[in-house]
C-alpha positions as CSV (number, residue, x, y, z in Angstrom):
1,M,-231.8,0.2,144.8
2,S,-228.6,-1.5,145.4
3,A,-225.3,0.3,145.0
4,V,-223.4,-3.2,144.3
5,T,-223.2,-4.8,140.8
6,T,-222.1,-8.2,139.3
7,I,-219.2,-8.3,136.8
8,Q,-217.9,-11.3,135.0
9,I,-214.4,-12.4,135.0
10,D,-212.2,-15.3,133.8
11,K,-211.5,-17.9,136.3
12,K,-207.9,-17.3,135.8
13,V,-208.3,-13.7,136.7
14,L,-210.5,-14.9,139.9
15,E,-207.5,-17.1,140.9
16,K,-205.0,-14.3,140.6
17,L,-207.4,-12.1,142.8
18,K,-207.6,-15.0,145.3
19,E,-203.7,-15.1,145.2
20,A,-203.4,-11.3,145.5
21,K,-205.5,-11.0,149.0
22,E,-203.7,-9.6,151.6
23,Y,-205.6,-11.7,154.3
24,P,-208.3,-14.4,153.8
25,E,-211.4,-12.3,154.9
26,Q,-210.4,-9.4,152.5
27,T,-213.3,-8.6,150.1
28,Y,-212.4,-8.5,146.5
29,N,-214.1,-5.1,146.4
30,S,-211.6,-3.9,149.0
31,L,-208.8,-5.7,146.9
32,L,-209.9,-4.0,143.6
33,E,-210.0,-0.5,145.2
34,K,-206.6,-0.9,146.7
35,M,-205.6,-2.1,143.1
36,V,-207.2,0.8,141.4
37,E,-205.6,3.4,143.7
38,T,-202.2,1.8,143.4
39,F,-202.6,1.7,139.5
40,K,-203.4,5.4,139.4
41,D,-200.6,6.2,141.6
42,V,-198.2,4.2,139.3
43,R,-199.5,5.9,136.1
44,K,-199.3,9.5,137.9
45,R,-195.6,8.6,138.7
46,D,-194.9,7.5,135.0
47,S,-196.2,10.6,133.7
48,Y,-194.1,12.6,136.1
49,D,-190.9,10.7,134.9
50,K,-192.0,11.0,131.2
51,Y,-192.3,14.8,131.8
52,L,-189.1,14.8,133.7
53,H,-187.3,13.1,130.9
54,H,-188.9,15.5,128.4
55,I,-187.6,18.5,130.0
56,Q,-184.1,17.1,130.7
57,K,-183.6,16.1,127.0
58,Q,-182.8,19.6,125.7
59,K,-180.4,20.3,128.7
60,M,-178.5,16.8,128.0
61,K,-178.6,17.7,124.2
62,E,-176.7,21.1,125.1
63,L,-174.3,19.3,127.4
64,W,-173.4,16.4,125.1
65,D,-173.7,17.7,121.6
66,N,-171.0,20.2,121.5
67,K,-167.5,20.8,119.5
68,E,-165.5,20.3,122.4
69,D,-166.6,16.6,122.9
70,E,-166.6,15.7,119.2
71,E,-162.9,17.1,119.0
72,W,-162.0,15.0,122.0
73,E,-163.7,11.9,120.5
74,H,-161.2,12.2,117.3
75,A,-158.1,13.0,119.5
């Protein structure tokens, strides 16, 4: 049994894959593997950034939402 499959993609996508190749002999399989790993890394980084933003939100609220700043704005 073969470990290879056939997928259908639009011709526009095929052209984009051809343009994305790092070198002419690169297989679509290796290109797609690299793209998937890159996507996963970016998604993981994005999740981490969202997490940092979430935990910093409360501290920023404490720093900026205070009486002293409000009084200064109306001086």
